[in-house]
C-alpha positions in Angstrom: 0.0 0.0 0.0 1.2 3.4 -0.8 -0.5 6.4 0.7 -0.7 10.2 -0.1 -2.4 13.1 1.7 -4.2 15.4 -0.9 -6.4 18.5 -0.2 -7.3 17.2 3.3 -8.1 13.6 2.0 -5.9 10.4 2.9 -5.5 8.4 -0.3 -4.4 4.8 -0.1 -3.5 2.8 -3.1 -3.1 -0.8 -3.4 -1.7 -2.6 -6.7 -3.0 -6.1 -7.3 -1.0 -8.4 -9.4 -2.8 -10.7 -11.8 -0.6 -13.1 -13.8 1.8 -10.5 -15.7 -0.7 -7.6 -15.5 -1.8 -5.3 -12.6 -4.8 -3.8 -11.3 -5.3 -0.8 -8.6 -7.6 -0.3 -5.9 -8.0 3.2 -4.1 -9.4 4.2 -1.0 -10.3 8.0 -0.1 -10.7 9.0 3.4 -12.1 12.1 5.0 -10.8 11.5 8.4 -12.7 14.4 9.9 -16.3 13.2 8.7 -15.4 9.6 8.6 -16.5 9.4 5.1 -14.8 6.9 2.7 -14.9 6.6 -1.1 -13.4 3.3 -2.8 -12.9 2.3 -6.5 -10.9 -0.4 -8.2 -9.9 -0.7 -11.9 -10.8 -3.7 -14.1 -8.4 -6.7 -13.4 -5.3 -6.7 -15.6 -5.7 -3.1 -16.9 -2.2 -2.0 -16.2 1.1 -3.2 -17.5 3.0 -2.8 -14.6 2.9 -1.7 -10.8 4.2 1.8 -11.6 1.4 2.5 -14.2 -1.1 0.9 -11.8 -0.1 3.4 -8.9 0.0 6.2 -11.2 -3.5 5.7 -12.8 -5.0 5.2 -9.1 -3.5 8.3 -7.9 -5.0 10.1 -11.1 -8.3 8.9 -10.5 -8.2 9.8 -6.6 -7.0 13.3 -7.4 -9.6 13.8 -10.0 -12.2 12.5 -7.5 -10.8 15.0 -4.8 -11.1 18.0 -7.2 -14.9 17.1 -7.7 -15.5 16.8 -4.1 -13.5 19.6 -2.3 -13.6 19.8 1.6 -14.3 23.1 3.1 -11.4 25.0 4.7 -10.2 24.4 7.5 -11.0 20.5 6.3 -13.1 20.4 9.5 -15.7 17.9 8.1 -18.6 20.7 7.8 -19.3 19.9 4.2 
């Protein structure tokens, strides 16, 4: 698992290997509100672990941009 903090959210990425290809799973957590969003790619959708990580974080950052927290990220949204 690789984690990242982005605009008040905690993002956790898991890479899953299936034969020679990879998939990814991402969990996005708003710790203040206790809300969580999870999403996964199709099995074998990436050629390698680095590509899977990149795609997962791209998905997560795009999701966060559509669901901004209110400053000071206090969970009152």
